[in-house]
CHARMM internal coordinates of N, CA and C (Angstrom, degrees):
IC EDIT
DIST 1 N 1 CA 1.4388
DIST 1 CA 1 C 1.5307
ANGL 1 N 1 CA 1 C 109.06
DIST 1 C 2 N 1.3192
ANGL 1 CA 1 C 2 N 116.61
DIHE 1 N 1 CA 1 C 2 N 136.24
DIST 2 N 2 CA 1.4606
ANGL 1 C 2 N 2 CA 121.27
DIHE 1 CA 1 C 2 N 2 CA -177.56
DIST 2 CA 2 C 1.5216
ANGL 2 N 2 CA 2 C 109.92
DIHE 1 C 2 N 2 CA 2 C -77.42
DIST 2 C 3 N 1.3024
ANGL 2 CA 2 C 3 N 115.96
DIHE 2 N 2 CA 2 C 3 N 139.39
DIST 3 N 3 CA 1.4577
ANGL 2 C 3 N 3 CA 119.79
DIHE 2 CA 2 C 3 N 3 CA 177.13
DIST 3 CA 3 C 1.5243
ANGL 3 N 3 CA 3 C 109.21
DIHE 2 C 3 N 3 CA 3 C -89.57
DIST 3 C 4 N 1.2980
ANGL 3 CA 3 C 4 N 116.78
DIHE 3 N 3 CA 3 C 4 N 147.87
DIST 4 N 4 CA 1.4652
ANGL 3 C 4 N 4 CA 120.22
DIHE 3 CA 3 C 4 N 4 CA 179.83
DIST 4 CA 4 C 1.5225
ANGL 4 N 4 CA 4 C 109.11
DIHE 3 C 4 N 4 CA 4 C -95.02
DIST 4 C 5 N 1.3104
ANGL 4 CA 4 C 5 N 114.34
DIHE 4 N 4 CA 4 C 5 N 146.70
DIST 5 N 5 CA 1.4542
ANGL 4 C 5 N 5 CA 120.91
DIHE 4 CA 4 C 5 N 5 CA 179.22
DIST 5 CA 5 C 1.5242
ANGL 5 N 5 CA 5 C 108.64
DIHE 4 C 5 N 5 CA 5 C -119.04
DIST 5 C 6 N 1.2793
ANGL 5 CA 5 C 6 N 115.60
DIHE 5 N 5 CA 5 C 6 N 150.43
DIST 6 N 6 CA 1.4507
ANGL 5 C 6 N 6 CA 121.11
DIHE 5 CA 5 C 6 N 6 CA 178.73
DIST 6 CA 6 C 1.5247
ANGL 6 N 6 CA 6 C 108.91
DIHE 5 C 6 N 6 CA 6 C -130.49
DIST 6 C 7 N 1.3252
ANGL 6 CA 6 C 7 N 115.96
DIHE 6 N 6 CA 6 C 7 N 135.90
DIST 7 N 7 CA 1.4579
ANGL 6 C 7 N 7 CA 121.58
DIHE 6 CA 6 C 7 N 7 CA 179.23
DIST 7 CA 7 C 1.5203
ANGL 7 N 7 CA 7 C 108.87
DIHE 6 C 7 N 7 CA 7 C -127.02
DIST 7 C 8 N 1.2892
ANGL 7 CA 7 C 8 N 116.18
DIHE 7 N 7 CA 7 C 8 N 142.16
DIST 8 N 8 CA 1.4579
ANGL 7 C 8 N 8 CA 121.43
DIHE 7 CA 7 C 8 N 8 CA 174.57
DIST 8 CA 8 C 1.5202
ANGL 8 N 8 CA 8 C 107.93
DIHE 7 C 8 N 8 CA 8 C -108.40
DIST 8 C 9 N 1.3167
ANGL 8 CA 8 C 9 N 114.75
DIHE 8 N 8 CA 8 C 9 N 124.67
DIST 9 N 9 CA 1.4599
ANGL 8 C 9 N 9 CA 120.76
DIHE 8 CA 8 C 9 N 9 CA -179.04
DIST 9 CA 9 C 1.5143
ANGL 9 N 9 CA 9 C 107.94
DIHE 8 C 9 N 9 CA 9 C -122.19
DIST 9 C 10 N 1.2987
ANGL 9 CA 9 C 10 N 116.47
DIHE 9 N 9 CA 9 C 10 N 133.35
DIST 10 N 10 CA 1.4621
ANGL 9 C 10 N 10 CA 119.35
DIHE 9 CA 9 C 10 N 10 CA 176.83
DIST 10 CA 10 C 1.5282
ANGL 10 N 10 CA 10 C 108.99
DIHE 9 C 10 N 10 CA 10 C -119.22
DIST 10 C 11 N 1.3139
ANGL 10 CA 10 C 11 N 114.64
DIHE 10 N 10 CA 10 C 11 N 138.61
DIST 11 N 11 CA 1.4597
ANGL 10 C 11 N 11 CA 121.86
DIHE 10 CA 10 C 11 N 11 CA -179.09
DIST 11 CA 11 C 1.5179
ANGL 11 N 11 CA 11 C 108.66
DIHE 10 C 11 N 11 CA 11 C -114.15
DIST 11 C 12 N 1.3148
ANGL 11 CA 11 C 12 N 115.76
DIHE 11 N 11 CA 11 C 12 N 140.36
DIST 12 N 12 CA 1.4596
ANGL 11 C 12 N 12 CA 118.02
DIHE 11 CA 11 C 12 N 12 CA 173.98
DIST 12 CA 12 C 1.5294
ANGL 12 N 12 CA 12 C 108.71
DIHE 11 C 12 N 12 CA 12 C -98.41
DIST 12 C 13 N 1.2992
ANGL 12 CA 12 C 13 N 116.30
DIHE 12 N 12 CA 12 C 13 N 173.26
DIST 13 N 13 CA 1.4703
ANGL 12 C 13 N 13 CA 121.38
DIHE 12 CA 12 C 13 N 13 CA -176.57
DIST 13 CA 13 C 1.5203
ANGL 13 N 13 CA 13 C 112.80
DIHE 12 C 13 N 13 CA 13 C -60.08
DIST 13 C 14 N 1.3215
ANGL 13 CA 13 C 14 N 116.92
DIHE 13 N 13 CA 13 C 14 N -36.45
DIST 14 N 14 CA 1.4586
ANGL 13 C 14 N 14 CA 120.38
DIHE 13 CA 13 C 14 N 14 CA -178.54
DIST 14 CA 14 C 1.5234
ANGL 14 N 14 CA 14 C 112.01
DIHE 13 C 14 N 14 CA 14 C -63.79
DIST 14 C 15 N 1.3134
ANGL 14 CA 14 C 15 N 116.97
DIHE 14 N 14 CA 14 C 15 N -42.51
DIST 15 N 15 CA 1.4557
ANGL 14 C 15 N 15 CA 120.80
DIHE 14 CA 14 C 15 N 15 CA 179.89
DIST 15 CA 15 C 1.5294
ANGL 15 N 15 CA 15 C 110.70
DIHE 14 C 15 N 15 CA 15 C -65.72
DIST 15 C 16 N 1.3108
ANGL 15 CA 15 C 16 N 117.20
DIHE 15 N 15 CA 15 C 16 N -43.63
DIST 16 N 16 CA 1.4611
ANGL 15 C 16 N 16 CA 121.00
DIHE 15 CA 15 C 16 N 16 CA 179.28
DIST 16 CA 16 C 1.5260
ANGL 16 N 16 CA 16 C 110.50
DIHE 15 C 16 N 16 CA 16 C -65.27
DIST 16 C 17 N 1.3224
ANGL 16 CA 16 C 17 N 117.54
DIHE 16 N 16 CA 16 C 17 N -43.47
DIST 17 N 17 CA 1.4598
ANGL 16 C 17 N 17 CA 121.40
DIHE 16 CA 16 C 17 N 17 CA 178.77
DIST 17 CA 17 C 1.5221
ANGL 17 N 17 CA 17 C 111.13
DIHE 16 C 17 N 17 CA 17 C -61.03
DIST 17 C 18 N 1.3310
ANGL 17 CA 17 C 18 N 117.67
DIHE 17 N 17 CA 17 C 18 N -43.78
DIST 18 N 18 CA 1.4561
ANGL 17 C 18 N 18 CA 120.95
DIHE 17 CA 17 C 18 N 18 CA 178.88
DIST 18 CA 18 C 1.5237
ANGL 18 N 18 CA 18 C 111.82
DIHE 17 C 18 N 18 CA 18 C -65.78
DIST 18 C 19 N 1.3294
ANGL 18 CA 18 C 19 N 117.10
DIHE 18 N 18 CA 18 C 19 N -37.27
DIST 19 N 19 CA 1.4618
ANGL 18 C 19 N 19 CA 120.32
DIHE 18 CA 18 C 19 N 19 CA 178.47
DIST 19 CA 19 C 1.5245
ANGL 19 N 19 CA 19 C 111.19
DIHE 18 C 19 N 19 CA 19 C -66.36
DIST 19 C 20 N 1.3160
ANGL 19 CA 19 C 20 N 117.00
DIHE 19 N 19 CA 19 C 20 N -41.58
DIST 20 N 20 CA 1.4658
ANGL 19 C 20 N 20 CA 120.66
DIHE 19 CA 19 C 20 N 20 CA 178.61
DIST 20 CA 20 C 1.5239
ANGL 20 N 20 CA 20 C 110.26
DIHE 19 C 20 N 20 CA 20 C -66.27
DIST 20 C 21 N 1.3181
ANGL 20 CA 20 C 21 N 117.28
DIHE 20 N 20 CA 20 C 21 N -42.80
DIST 21 N 21 CA 1.4616
ANGL 20 C 21 N 21 CA 120.67
DIHE 20 CA 20 C 21 N 21 CA 178.67
DIST 21 CA 21 C 1.5288
ANGL 21 N 21 CA 21 C 111.04
DIHE 20 C 21 N 21 CA 21 C -61.16
DIST 21 C 22 N 1.3230
ANGL 21 CA 21 C 22 N 117.21
DIHE 21 N 21 CA 21 C 22 N -43.38
DIST 22 N 22 CA 1.4606
ANGL 21 C 22 N 22 CA 120.81
DIHE 21 CA 21 C 22 N 22 CA 179.09
DIST 22 CA 22 C 1.5276
ANGL 22 N 22 CA 22 C 111.10
DIHE 21 C 22 N 22 CA 22 C -64.07
DIST 22 C 23 N 1.3275
ANGL 22 CA 22 C 23 N 117.29
DIHE 22 N 22 CA 22 C 23 N -40.85
DIST 23 N 23 CA 1.4579
ANGL 22 C 23 N 23 CA 121.17
DIHE 22 CA 22 C 23 N 23 CA 178.89
DIST 23 CA 23 C 1.5239
ANGL 23 N 23 CA 23 C 110.99
DIHE 22 C 23 N 23 CA 23 C -63.61
DIST 23 C 24 N 1.3262
ANGL 23 CA 23 C 24 N 117.09
DIHE 23 N 23 CA 23 C 24 N -47.24
DIST 24 N 24 CA 1.4648
ANGL 23 C 24 N 24 CA 120.73
DIHE 23 CA 23 C 24 N 24 CA -178.19
DIST 24 CA 24 C 1.5234
ANGL 24 N 24 CA 24 C 110.62
DIHE 23 C 24 N 24 CA 24 C -64.44
DIST 24 C 25 N 1.3244
ANGL 24 CA 24 C 25 N 117.73
DIHE 24 N 24 CA 24 C 25 N -44.59
DIST 25 N 25 CA 1.4600
ANGL 24 C 25 N 25 CA 120.02
DIHE 24 CA 24 C 25 N 25 CA 178.58
DIST 25 CA 25 C 1.5182
ANGL 25 N 25 CA 25 C 111.20
DIHE 24 C 25 N 25 CA 25 C -60.78
DIST 25 C 26 N 1.3048
ANGL 25 CA 25 C 26 N 116.35
DIHE 25 N 25 CA 25 C 26 N -43.62
DIST 26 N 26 CA 1.4566
ANGL 25 C 26 N 26 CA 119.52
DIHE 25 CA 25 C 26 N 26 CA -179.14
DIST 26 CA 26 C 1.5231
ANGL 26 N 26 CA 26 C 111.44
DIHE 25 C 26 N 26 CA 26 C -67.18
DIST 26 C 27 N 1.3096
ANGL 26 CA 26 C 27 N 116.28
DIHE 26 N 26 CA 26 C 27 N -46.12
DIST 27 N 27 CA 1.4597
ANGL 26 C 27 N 27 CA 121.04
DIHE 26 CA 26 C 27 N 27 CA -174.73
DIST 27 CA 27 C 1.5313
ANGL 27 N 27 CA 27 C 112.39
DIHE 26 C 27 N 27 CA 27 C -71.18
DIST 27 C 28 N 1.3081
ANGL 27 CA 27 C 28 N 117.00
DIHE 27 N 27 CA 27 C 28 N -44.38
DIST 28 N 28 CA 1.4597
ANGL 27 C 28 N 28 CA 120.51
DIHE 27 CA 27 C 28 N 28 CA -173.07
DIST 28 CA 28 C 1.5216
ANGL 28 N 28 CA 28 C 114.19
DIHE 27 C 28 N 28 CA 28 C -85.75
DIST 28 C 29 N 1.3100
ANGL 28 CA 28 C 29 N 117.62
DIHE 28 N 28 CA 28 C 29 N -34.07
DIST 29 N 29 CA 1.4501
ANGL 28 C 29 N 29 CA 118.86
DIHE 28 CA 28 C 29 N 29 CA -172.62
DIST 29 CA 29 C 1.5248
ANGL 29 N 29 CA 29 C 113.49
DIHE 28 C 29 N 29 CA 29 C -108.41
DIST 29 C 30 N 1.3047
ANGL 29 CA 29 C 30 N 117.37
DIHE 29 N 29 CA 29 C 30 N -48.75
DIST 30 N 30 CA 1.4647
ANGL 29 C 30 N 30 CA 118.86
DIHE 29 CA 29 C 30 N 30 CA -174.58
DIST 30 CA 30 C 1.5167
ANGL 30 N 30 CA 30 C 112.61
DIHE 29 C 30 N 30 CA 30 C -72.71
DIST 30 C 31 N 1.3256
ANGL 30 CA 30 C 31 N 117.80
DIHE 30 N 30 CA 30 C 31 N -35.34
DIST 31 N 31 CA 1.4545
ANGL 30 C 31 N 31 CA 120.13
DIHE 30 CA 30 C 31 N 31 CA -179.24
DIST 31 CA 31 C 1.5225
ANGL 31 N 31 CA 31 C 112.57
DIHE 30 C 31 N 31 CA 31 C -79.64
DIST 31 C 32 N 1.3197
ANGL 31 CA 31 C 32 N 118.60
DIHE 31 N 31 CA 31 C 32 N -18.62
DIST 32 N 32 CA 1.4613
ANGL 31 C 32 N 32 CA 121.35
DIHE 31 CA 31 C 32 N 32 CA -174.04
DIST 32 CA 32 C 1.5213
ANGL 32 N 32 CA 32 C 111.91
DIHE 31 C 32 N 32 CA 32 C -127.38
DIST 32 C 33 N 1.3306
ANGL 32 CA 32 C 33 N 117.25
DIHE 32 N 32 CA 32 C 33 N 42.01
DIST 33 N 33 CA 1.4678
ANGL 32 C 33 N 33 CA 120.52
DIHE 32 CA 32 C 33 N 33 CA -178.49
DIST 33 CA 33 C 1.5204
ANGL 33 N 33 CA 33 C 112.15
DIHE 32 C 33 N 33 CA 33 C -59.25
DIST 33 C 34 N 1.3174
ANGL 33 CA 33 C 34 N 116.60
DIHE 33 N 33 CA 33 C 34 N -45.73
DIST 34 N 34 CA 1.4632
ANGL 33 C 34 N 34 CA 120.14
DIHE 33 CA 33 C 34 N 34 CA -178.56
DIST 34 CA 34 C 1.5089
ANGL 34 N 34 CA 34 C 112.71
DIHE 33 C 34 N 34 CA 34 C -61.22
DIST 34 C 35 N 1.3128
ANGL 34 CA 34 C 35 N 116.26
DIHE 34 N 34 CA 34 C 35 N -39.28
DIST 35 N 35 CA 1.4557
ANGL 34 C 35 N 35 CA 120.33
DIHE 34 CA 34 C 35 N 35 CA 179.26
DIST 35 CA 35 C 1.5250
ANGL 35 N 35 CA 35 C 111.12
DIHE 34 C 35 N 35 CA 35 C -65.52
DIST 35 C 36 N 1.3314
ANGL 35 CA 35 C 36 N 116.78
DIHE 35 N 35 CA 35 C 36 N -42.31
DIST 36 N 36 CA 1.4690
ANGL 35 C 36 N 36 CA 120.17
DIHE 35 CA 35 C 36 N 36 CA 177.89
DIST 36 CA 36 C 1.5243
ANGL 36 N 36 CA 36 C 111.12
DIHE 35 C 36 N 36 CA 36 C -65.29
DIST 36 C 37 N 1.3192
ANGL 36 CA 36 C 37 N 117.54
DIHE 36 N 36 CA 36 C 37 N -40.58
DIST 37 N 37 CA 1.4675
ANGL 36 C 37 N 37 CA 120.37
DIHE 36 CA 36 C 37 N 37 CA 178.40
DIST 37 CA 37 C 1.5255
ANGL 37 N 37 CA 37 C 111.25
DIHE 36 C 37 N 37 CA 37 C -63.93
DIST 37 C 38 N 1.3287
ANGL 37 CA 37 C 38 N 116.61
DIHE 37 N 37 CA 37 C 38 N -43.05
DIST 38 N 38 CA 1.4629
ANGL 37 C 38 N 38 CA 120.12
DIHE 37 CA 37 C 38 N 38 CA 178.21
DIST 38 CA 38 C 1.5241
ANGL 38 N 38 CA 38 C 111.23
DIHE 37 C 38 N 38 CA 38 C -63.73
DIST 38 C 39 N 1.3250
ANGL 38 CA 38 C 39 N 117.06
DIHE 38 N 38 CA 38 C 39 N -41.02
DIST 39 N 39 CA 1.4528
ANGL 38 C 39 N 39 CA 120.85
DIHE 38 CA 38 C 39 N 39 CA -179.99
DIST 39 CA 39 C 1.5292
ANGL 39 N 39 CA 39 C 111.16
DIHE 38 C 39 N 39 CA 39 C -65.14
DIST 39 C 40 N 1.3261
ANGL 39 CA 39 C 40 N 117.30
DIHE 39 N 39 CA 39 C 40 N -43.33
DIST 40 N 40 CA 1.4712
ANGL 39 C 40 N 40 CA 120.52
DIHE 39 CA 39 C 40 N 40 CA 178.08
DIST 40 CA 40 C 1.5203
ANGL 40 N 40 CA 40 C 110.94
DIHE 39 C 40 N 40 CA 40 C -64.66
DIST 40 C 41 N 1.3291
ANGL 40 CA 40 C 41 N 116.68
DIHE 40 N 40 CA 40 C 41 N -40.78
DIST 41 N 41 CA 1.4635
ANGL 40 C 41 N 41 CA 120.28
DIHE 40 CA 40 C 41 N 41 CA 177.51
DIST 41 CA 41 C 1.5137
ANGL 41 N 41 CA 41 C 111.96
DIHE 40 C 41 N 41 CA 41 C -61.91
DIST 41 C 42 N 1.3156
ANGL 41 CA 41 C 42 N 116.41
DIHE 41 N 41 CA 41 C 42 N -42.21
DIST 42 N 42 CA 1.4602
ANGL 41 C 42 N 42 CA 120.15
DIHE 41 CA 41 C 42 N 42 CA 178.95
DIST 42 CA 42 C 1.5236
ANGL 42 N 42 CA 42 C 111.52
DIHE 41 C 42 N 42 CA 42 C -67.53
DIST 42 C 43 N 1.3212
ANGL 42 CA 42 C 43 N 117.79
DIHE 42 N 42 CA 42 C 43 N -38.05
DIST 43 N 43 CA 1.4669
ANGL 42 C 43 N 43 CA 120.12
DIHE 42 CA 42 C 43 N 43 CA 176.28
DIST 43 CA 43 C 1.5262
ANGL 43 N 43 CA 43 C 111.37
DIHE 42 C 43 N 43 CA 43 C -64.05
DIST 43 C 44 N 1.3267
ANGL 43 CA 43 C 44 N 116.97
DIHE 43 N 43 CA 43 C 44 N -40.89
DIST 44 N 44 CA 1.4693
ANGL 43 C 44 N 44 CA 119.77
DIHE 43 CA 43 C 44 N 44 CA 176.54
DIST 44 CA 44 C 1.5274
ANGL 44 N 44 CA 44 C 111.09
DIHE 43 C 44 N 44 CA 44 C -63.31
DIST 44 C 45 N 1.3175
ANGL 44 CA 44 C 45 N 116.51
DIHE 44 N 44 CA 44 C 45 N -42.95
DIST 45 N 45 CA 1.4618
ANGL 44 C 45 N 45 CA 120.61
DIHE 44 CA 44 C 45 N 45 CA 178.31
DIST 45 CA 45 C 1.5226
ANGL 45 N 45 CA 45 C 111.10
DIHE 44 C 45 N 45 CA 45 C -61.28
DIST 45 C 46 N 1.3279
ANGL 45 CA 45 C 46 N 116.72
DIHE 45 N 45 CA 45 C 46 N -45.03
DIST 46 N 46 CA 1.4638
ANGL 45 C 46 N 46 CA 119.91
DIHE 45 CA 45 C 46 N 46 CA 179.42
DIST 46 CA 46 C 1.5245
ANGL 46 N 46 CA 46 C 111.46
DIHE 45 C 46 N 46 CA 46 C -65.90
DIST 46 C 47 N 1.3410
ANGL 46 CA 46 C 47 N 116.89
DIHE 46 N 46 CA 46 C 47 N -38.35
DIST 47 N 47 CA 1.4682
ANGL 46 C 47 N 47 CA 119.48
DIHE 46 CA 46 C 47 N 47 CA 175.62
DIST 47 CA 47 C 1.5177
ANGL 47 N 47 CA 47 C 111.71
DIHE 46 C 47 N 47 CA 47 C -61.22
DIST 47 C 48 N 1.3134
ANGL 47 CA 47 C 48 N 116.80
DIHE 47 N 47 CA 47 C 48 N -39.68
DIST 48 N 48 CA 1.4656
ANGL 47 C 48 N 48 CA 121.75
DIHE 47 CA 47 C 48 N 48 CA 177.49
DIST 48 CA 48 C 1.5216
ANGL 48 N 48 CA 48 C 110.63
DIHE 47 C 48 N 48 CA 48 C -64.68
DIST 48 C 49 N 1.3418
ANGL 48 CA 48 C 49 N 116.68
DIHE 48 N 48 CA 48 C 49 N -41.27
DIST 49 N 49 CA 1.4671
ANGL 48 C 49 N 49 CA 120.68
DIHE 48 CA 48 C 49 N 49 CA 178.95
DIST 49 CA 49 C 1.5326
ANGL 49 N 49 CA 49 C 111.00
DIHE 48 C 49 N 49 CA 49 C -65.18
DIST 49 C 50 N 1.3325
ANGL 49 CA 49 C 50 N 116.92
DIHE 49 N 49 CA 49 C 50 N -44.43
DIST 50 N 50 CA 1.4636
ANGL 49 C 50 N 50 CA 119.53
DIHE 49 CA 49 C 50 N 50 CA 179.74
DIST 50 CA 50 C 1.5244
ANGL 50 N 50 CA 50 C 111.46
DIHE 49 C 50 N 50 CA 50 C -67.32
DIST 50 C 51 N 1.3218
ANGL 50 CA 50 C 51 N 117.65
DIHE 50 N 50 CA 50 C 51 N -37.57
DIST 51 N 51 CA 1.4645
ANGL 50 C 51 N 51 CA 120.92
DIHE 50 CA 50 C 51 N 51 CA 178.63
DIST 51 CA 51 C 1.5253
ANGL 51 N 51 CA 51 C 111.05
DIHE 50 C 51 N 51 CA 51 C -66.22
DIST 51 C 52 N 1.3202
ANGL 51 CA 51 C 52 N 116.96
DIHE 51 N 51 CA 51 C 52 N -28.26
DIST 52 N 52 CA 1.4618
ANGL 51 C 52 N 52 CA 121.04
DIHE 51 CA 51 C 52 N 52 CA 178.83
DIST 52 CA 52 C 1.5159
ANGL 52 N 52 CA 52 C 113.22
DIHE 51 C 52 N 52 CA 52 C -83.94
DIST 52 C 53 N 1.3033
ANGL 52 CA 52 C 53 N 117.94
DIHE 52 N 52 CA 52 C 53 N 3.35
DIST 53 N 53 CA 1.4558
ANGL 52 C 53 N 53 CA 120.97
DIHE 52 CA 52 C 53 N 53 CA 176.58
DIST 53 CA 53 C 1.5190
ANGL 53 N 53 CA 53 C 113.92
DIHE 52 C 53 N 53 CA 53 C 88.83
DIST 53 C 54 N 1.2971
ANGL 53 CA 53 C 54 N 118.68
DIHE 53 N 53 CA 53 C 54 N 12.27
DIST 54 N 54 CA 1.4659
ANGL 53 C 54 N 54 CA 121.05
DIHE 53 CA 53 C 54 N 54 CA 179.28
DIST 54 CA 54 C 1.5382
ANGL 54 N 54 CA 54 C 108.50
DIHE 53 C 54 N 54 CA 54 C -97.24
DIST 54 C 55 N 1.3072
ANGL 54 CA 54 C 55 N 116.06
DIHE 54 N 54 CA 54 C 55 N 103.88
DIST 55 N 55 CA 1.4669
ANGL 54 C 55 N 55 CA 121.03
DIHE 54 CA 54 C 55 N 55 CA -175.44
DIST 55 CA 55 C 1.5277
ANGL 55 N 55 CA 55 C 110.81
DIHE 54 C 55 N 55 CA 55 C -118.95
DIST 55 C 56 N 1.3117
ANGL 55 CA 55 C 56 N 118.02
DIHE 55 N 55 CA 55 C 56 N 47.02
DIST 56 N 56 CA 1.4556
ANGL 55 C 56 N 56 CA 121.21
DIHE 55 CA 55 C 56 N 56 CA -177.70
DIST 56 CA 56 C 1.5160
ANGL 56 N 56 CA 56 C 112.78
DIHE 55 C 56 N 56 CA 56 C -80.82
DIST 56 C 57 N 1.3202
ANGL 56 CA 56 C 57 N 114.83
DIHE 56 N 56 CA 56 C 57 N 171.80
DIST 57 N 57 CA 1.4640
ANGL 56 C 57 N 57 CA 119.66
DIHE 56 CA 56 C 57 N 57 CA -179.68
DIST 57 CA 57 C 1.5243
ANGL 57 N 57 CA 57 C 112.65
DIHE 56 C 57 N 57 CA 57 C -67.08
DIST 57 C 58 N 1.3493
ANGL 57 CA 57 C 58 N 121.02
DIHE 57 N 57 CA 57 C 58 N -31.19
DIST 58 N 58 CA 1.4771
ANGL 57 C 58 N 58 CA 117.84
DIHE 57 CA 57 C 58 N 58 CA 177.66
DIST 58 CA 58 C 1.5345
ANGL 58 N 58 CA 58 C 112.19
DIHE 57 C 58 N 58 CA 58 C -61.80
DIST 58 C 59 N 1.3217
ANGL 58 CA 58 C 59 N 116.27
DIHE 58 N 58 CA 58 C 59 N -38.41
DIST 59 N 59 CA 1.4643
ANGL 58 C 59 N 59 CA 119.46
DIHE 58 CA 58 C 59 N 59 CA 177.75
DIST 59 CA 59 C 1.5203
ANGL 59 N 59 CA 59 C 111.54
DIHE 58 C 59 N 59 CA 59 C -65.04
DIST 59 C 60 N 1.3122
ANGL 59 CA 59 C 60 N 116.81
DIHE 59 N 59 CA 59 C 60 N -40.67
DIST 60 N 60 CA 1.4665
ANGL 59 C 60 N 60 CA 120.13
DIHE 59 CA 59 C 60 N 60 CA 178.83
DIST 60 CA 60 C 1.5290
ANGL 60 N 60 CA 60 C 111.51
DIHE 59 C 60 N 60 CA 60 C -65.40
DIST 60 C 61 N 1.3333
ANGL 60 CA 60 C 61 N 117.07
DIHE 60 N 60 CA 60 C 61 N -39.66
DIST 61 N 61 CA 1.4654
ANGL 60 C 61 N 61 CA 120.25
DIHE 60 CA 60 C 61 N 61 CA 178.31
DIST 61 CA 61 C 1.5252
ANGL 61 N 61 CA 61 C 109.78
DIHE 60 C 61 N 61 CA 61 C -64.32
DIST 61 C 62 N 1.3319
ANGL 61 CA 61 C 62 N 117.74
DIHE 61 N 61 CA 61 C 62 N -45.65
DIST 62 N 62 CA 1.4647
ANGL 61 C 62 N 62 CA 121.00
DIHE 61 CA 61 C 62 N 62 CA 178.09
DIST 62 CA 62 C 1.5207
ANGL 62 N 62 CA 62 C 111.58
DIHE 61 C 62 N 62 CA 62 C -61.38
DIST 62 C 63 N 1.3214
ANGL 62 CA 62 C 63 N 116.67
DIHE 62 N 62 CA 62 C 63 N -41.67
DIST 63 N 63 CA 1.4569
ANGL 62 C 63 N 63 CA 120.36
DIHE 62 CA 62 C 63 N 63 CA -179.93
DIST 63 CA 63 C 1.5303
ANGL 63 N 63 CA 63 C 111.21
DIHE 62 C 63 N 63 CA 63 C -62.33
DIST 63 C 64 N 1.3252
ANGL 63 CA 63 C 64 N 116.97
DIHE 63 N 63 CA 63 C 64 N -43.36
DIST 64 N 64 CA 1.4626
ANGL 63 C 64 N 64 CA 120.44
DIHE 63 CA 63 C 64 N 64 CA 178.69
DIST 64 CA 64 C 1.5306
ANGL 64 N 64 CA 64 C 110.09
DIHE 63 C 64 N 64 CA 64 C -64.13
DIST 64 C 65 N 1.3239
ANGL 64 CA 64 C 65 N 117.64
DIHE 64 N 64 CA 64 C 65 N -42.68
DIST 65 N 65 CA 1.4605
ANGL 64 C 65 N 65 CA 120.76
DIHE 64 CA 64 C 65 N 65 CA -179.67
DIST 65 CA 65 C 1.5274
ANGL 65 N 65 CA 65 C 112.02
DIHE 64 C 65 N 65 CA 65 C -64.60
DIST 65 C 66 N 1.3221
ANGL 65 CA 65 C 66 N 116.35
DIHE 65 N 65 CA 65 C 66 N -37.59
DIST 66 N 66 CA 1.4646
ANGL 65 C 66 N 66 CA 119.66
DIHE 65 CA 65 C 66 N 66 CA 179.98
DIST 66 CA 66 C 1.5203
ANGL 66 N 66 CA 66 C 110.82
DIHE 65 C 66 N 66 CA 66 C -69.99
DIST 66 C 67 N 1.3230
ANGL 66 CA 66 C 67 N 117.18
DIHE 66 N 66 CA 66 C 67 N -38.18
DIST 67 N 67 CA 1.4562
ANGL 66 C 67 N 67 CA 120.72
DIHE 66 CA 66 C 67 N 67 CA -175.09
DIST 67 CA 67 C 1.5296
ANGL 67 N 67 CA 67 C 114.09
DIHE 66 C 67 N 67 CA 67 C -85.42
DIST 67 C 68 N 1.3298
ANGL 67 CA 67 C 68 N 117.94
DIHE 67 N 67 CA 67 C 68 N -11.03
DIST 68 N 68 CA 1.4584
ANGL 67 C 68 N 68 CA 120.09
DIHE 67 CA 67 C 68 N 68 CA 177.92
DIST 68 CA 68 C 1.5232
ANGL 68 N 68 CA 68 C 109.81
DIHE 67 C 68 N 68 CA 68 C -65.54
DIST 68 C 69 N 1.3137
ANGL 68 CA 68 C 69 N 117.76
DIHE 68 N 68 CA 68 C 69 N 140.10
DIST 69 N 69 CA 1.4722
ANGL 68 C 69 N 69 CA 118.92
DIHE 68 CA 68 C 69 N 69 CA 175.15
DIST 69 CA 69 C 1.5225
ANGL 69 N 69 CA 69 C 109.59
DIHE 68 C 69 N 69 CA 69 C -66.21
DIST 69 C 70 N 1.3072
ANGL 69 CA 69 C 70 N 114.98
DIHE 69 N 69 CA 69 C 70 N 140.27
DIST 70 N 70 CA 1.4639
ANGL 69 C 70 N 70 CA 118.27
DIHE 69 CA 69 C 70 N 70 CA -179.56
DIST 70 CA 70 C 1.5235
ANGL 70 N 70 CA 70 C 109.21
DIHE 69 C 70 N 70 CA 70 C -109.31
DIST 70 C 71 N 1.3044
ANGL 70 CA 70 C 71 N 115.07
DIHE 70 N 70 CA 70 C 71 N 149.60
DIST 71 N 71 CA 1.4663
ANGL 70 C 71 N 71 CA 119.31
DIHE 70 CA 70 C 71 N 71 CA 178.91
DIST 71 CA 71 C 1.5080
ANGL 71 N 71 CA 71 C 109.58
DIHE 70 C 71 N 71 CA 71 C -98.99
DIST 71 C 72 N 1.2907
ANGL 71 CA 71 C 72 N 115.68
DIHE 71 N 71 CA 71 C 72 N 152.46
DIST 72 N 72 CA 1.4569
ANGL 71 C 72 N 72 CA 121.39
DIHE 71 CA 71 C 72 N 72 CA 179.62
DIST 72 CA 72 C 1.5241
ANGL 72 N 72 CA 72 C 109.39
DIHE 71 C 72 N 72 CA 72 C -72.99
DIST 72 C 73 N 1.3236
ANGL 72 CA 72 C 73 N 116.82
DIHE 72 N 72 CA 72 C 73 N 143.58
DIST 73 N 73 CA 1.4549
ANGL 72 C 73 N 73 CA 120.62
DIHE 72 CA 72 C 73 N 73 CA -179.56
DIST 73 CA 73 C 1.5140
ANGL 73 N 73 CA 73 C 112.20
DIHE 72 C 73 N 73 CA 73 C -81.92
DIST 73 C 74 N 1.3232
ANGL 73 CA 73 C 74 N 117.99
DIHE 73 N 73 CA 73 C 74 N -5.24
DIST 74 N 74 CA 1.4628
ANGL 73 C 74 N 74 CA 120.06
DIHE 73 CA 73 C 74 N 74 CA -178.73
DIST 74 CA 74 C 1.4897
ANGL 74 N 74 CA 74 C 111.20
DIHE 73 C 74 N 74 CA 74 C -96.28
END
COOR INIT
IC SEED 1 N 1 CA 1 C
IC BUILD
């Protein structure tokens, strides 16, 4: 029969903070590089359109869609 083992592990704030930072960086940026690049490109395009005096409703709709928070598909 296998014996069970028990371990006590304590984490300090620095370790937890670093783990959360690593998770967020990995999840938000590394896994979705293409999405971030597309979003930045669209923001630059919209900025160029607004700077050129084009303030139509299609630009406003695109701007709202780009700036809306998106949820993860997982």
